[in-house]
C-alpha positions in Angstrom: 0.0 0.0 0.0 1.4 3.4 -0.9 1.3 6.5 1.1 -0.9 8.1 -1.6 -3.6 5.4 -1.1 -4.6 7.2 2.1 -2.7 10.5 2.4 -4.8 13.6 2.8 -8.1 11.7 2.2 -11.1 12.4 4.4 -12.4 9.3 6.2 -15.3 7.7 4.4 -18.0 5.3 5.8 -18.1 2.2 3.7 -19.9 -1.1 3.8 -18.3 -4.4 3.0 -20.2 -7.6 2.1 -18.7 -10.9 3.3 -19.7 -14.4 2.1 -18.4 -17.9 2.2 -19.7 -21.4 1.5 -16.5 -23.5 1.6 -14.0 -24.6 4.3 -15.9 -23.8 7.5 -17.8 -20.7 6.2 -18.6 -19.3 9.7 -14.9 -19.4 10.6 -14.0 -17.8 7.3 -16.4 -14.9 7.8 -15.3 -14.4 11.4 -11.6 -14.4 10.5 -12.2 -11.9 7.7 -14.0 -9.6 10.1 -11.1 -9.8 12.5 -8.6 -9.1 9.7 -10.6 -6.2 8.4 -10.6 -4.6 11.9 -6.8 -4.8 12.0 -6.2 -3.2 8.6 -4.2 0.1 8.7 -6.4 3.1 7.9 -9.6 1.2 8.7 -11.8 1.4 11.7 -14.5 -1.3 12.2 -17.7 0.5 13.3 -20.3 -2.3 13.3 -20.8 -5.9 12.2 -24.1 -7.6 11.3 -25.3 -10.9 12.5 -24.3 -14.0 10.5 -26.9 -15.3 8.0 -27.3 -18.6 6.2 -28.4 -17.9 2.7 -29.3 -19.9 -0.4 -26.6 -19.8 -3.1 -27.0 -17.8 -6.2 -25.6 -19.5 -9.3 -24.8 -23.1 -10.2 -27.0 -25.7 -8.5 -25.5 -28.2 -6.0 -23.4 -25.8 -4.0 -23.7 -25.4 -0.2 -25.5 -22.6 1.4 -23.5 -19.4 2.2 -22.8 -17.6 5.4 -23.1 -13.8 4.8 -22.5 -10.7 6.8 -21.9 -7.0 6.3 -19.5 -4.7 8.2 -19.6 -0.9 8.4 -16.1 0.6 8.3 -14.5 4.1 8.3 -11.5 4.4 6.1 -9.3 6.9 4.5 -8.1 4.3 1.9 -9.0 5.1 -1.7 -11.6 2.7 -3.2 -9.0 0.8 -5.3 -6.6 0.5 -2.4 -9.4 -0.8 -0.2 -10.3 -3.3 -2.9 -6.6 -4.5 -3.1 -6.7 -5.0 0.7 -9.9 -7.0 0.4 -8.4 -9.2 -2.3 -5.3 -9.7 -0.1 -7.6 -11.0 2.7 -9.4 -13.3 0.3 -6.1 -14.8 -0.9 -4.7 -15.1 2.6 -7.8 -17.2 3.5 -7.4 -19.5 0.5 -9.5 -17.9 -2.3 -8.3 -18.7 -5.8 -9.9 -16.6 -8.5 -10.5 -18.8 -11.5 -13.1 -16.7 -13.3 -16.1 -18.8 -12.2 -19.1 -16.5 -11.8 -21.4 -17.2 -8.8 -19.6 -20.4 -7.9 -18.6 -21.7 -4.4 -16.1 -19.6 -2.6 -13.8 -19.8 0.4 -14.3 -16.1 0.9 -15.9 -13.2 -1.1 -15.4 -9.6 0.1 -17.2 -6.8 -1.8 -17.3 -3.1 -1.4 -21.0 -2.5 -1.3 -21.1 1.3 -0.6 -18.3 3.8 -0.4 -19.7 7.0 1.1 -22.0 8.6 -1.4 -19.8 7.8 -4.4 -20.7 6.0 -7.6 -17.6 4.5 -9.1 -17.2 2.5 -12.3 -13.6 1.6 -13.2 -12.2 -1.7 -14.5 -12.7 -4.3 -11.8 -14.7 -2.1 -9.4 -18.3 -0.8 -9.5 -19.7 1.0 -6.4 -22.3 0.6 -5.2 -22.2 -3.1 -5.9 -24.4 -3.4 -9.1 -26.5 -6.3 -7.9 -27.0 -5.4 -4.3 -30.5 -3.9 -4.7 -31.9 -7.3 -5.7 -30.1 -9.5 -3.2 -31.5 -10.2 0.2 -28.2 -11.8 1.3 -26.7 -8.3 1.0 -29.7 -6.1 2.1 -30.7 -8.1 5.2 -27.3 -7.9 6.9 -26.8 -4.4 5.6 -29.9 -3.4 7.5 -28.2 -4.7 10.8 -25.5 -2.0 10.5 -27.0 0.9 8.5 -29.9 3.2 9.2 -33.1 2.4 7.3 -32.9 5.8 5.5 -29.4 5.0 4.1 -29.4 6.2 0.5 -27.7 3.6 -1.7 -26.3 5.9 -4.5 -28.3 5.5 -7.7 -30.5 2.7 -6.2 -32.7 4.2 -3.5 -33.3 4.0 0.2 -32.3 0.9 2.1 -35.7 0.4 3.7 -37.4 0.5 0.3 -35.0 -1.8 -1.3 -35.3 -4.3 1.5 -39.1 -4.2 1.4 -39.2 -5.0 -2.3 -36.7 -7.9 -1.9 -37.6 -11.6 -1.4 -36.0 -12.6 1.9 -37.2 -16.2 2.0 -33.7 -17.7 1.5 -32.1 -15.7 4.4 -32.0 -16.9 8.0 -30.1 -15.7 11.1 -27.5 -18.3 12.2 -28.6 -18.8 15.9 -25.7 -18.9 18.3 -23.3 -17.6 15.7 -22.4 -14.0 16.7 -19.7 -12.6 14.5 
């Protein structure tokens, strides 16, 4: 990480989605949350409960464990993404180009302040989040209902129009 990745940047509130459905998913998500909390230039503000969710994508894969954390960071969006990819790799993720397949760990920048960003390899807010209960339900644990998701709408409205049938709190599994 270079000094310019955070130098003279105002801290921004950001929301990160976490998901895993391989190699002890609860452990994978908890470890990622611990690692996020220890990143330089990042403060962990809140973490959601853990949720068991039905997979999106190819049939036959195990259910996911999903969560969302709220952070404050002065890292630039691309620098934050590099840090997230580093955590994924350290926990055993291998990117092979498979879309929506099983994953040891998936970390996504959902929201970065009020910014809309579209650069190669990074789109913020996350383009599919408004349709995905596995993102919106844990996001609602750590964000105000009136949170404006840039270009998508208010969190409470997005959540109300989303099918939540495949999302369940994991009892006894605090993050």
